[in-house]
N, C-alpha and C positions, 0 to 999 in steps of 0.2 A: 237212409233213415227208416227206422222201424215204423210200421203202421199197425194199429189195432183196429180191425173192423168189428163193430159191435152194434147192438141196439139197446137203448135204455128200456125197451119193452121185453127183452130176453132175460129169463131168470138166471141164466148162467153168466151173464156179464159181470155182475158185481164181484163175484168170487174170482173171476179171471183177472179183472183189472186190479183187484186188491193184491193178488199174488204177484202180478207184474210189478206193482209199486213196491211191495216188500222185497222183491228181488232187485230193485233199483234199475229196472230196464227202462230206458228212455224210449218214447214212442209218440207218434202223432195219433191222436184219437179220432176215429172216423165213425160217427154215429150214422148208420145207414138209414135210419128212420127220421133223421133230422131234416134232410133235404133230398130233392130229386137228384141233384148232382152227386151226392154221396152214395145214394142207392145205385145210380148208373155206374159209378166208378167201381163199386163192389161187384155188380153183376158182370161187368166187363172182365174182371179178374176171375170170378167164379166160373163163367161160361167158357173160359179159355184154358182152365187147368183141370187135369184129370184127378187131382187130389180131392176135388169136390164131388166126384161121381157118386161115391157111396152116400154122402149126405143128401144129394139130390134124389137118388134112388129111394131113400127112406123118407122123403118128404121134408127134410130139414133144410134150413137156409144155409148153414155152414158157418155160423158165427157163435161165439166170438172166436177170432183167430188173429194170431200175430203173423204179419207178413214181414219177413226180415231176410235181406240178402237173397231175394228170389226164392225163399223157402217159406212154406206155410206151416205154422206150428199151432196145433190144437192142444197138445199135451205139454203143459209147462214143465213137467218133470223131465222132459228131454231137452230143455233149453240149454243146459250146460254141455250137452253133447254136440250142439250145433256150432 
């Protein structure tokens, strides 16, 4: 199952979700600022994956992101390649 980790407080979320919906990608939406459980689930993923190193180094959270088949997708232009 695809998951989208996002925050309703992040300015990039609306465009990311809108593009996924237009692409008709099914996903479970996980708003990391909605609950402590959601935040902990995301941090567990983020802290265990090197793909987030650059975001963390630059002080970013690393969202919104699509988590699909053990792949992390920031750039939806690459989704057809995956």
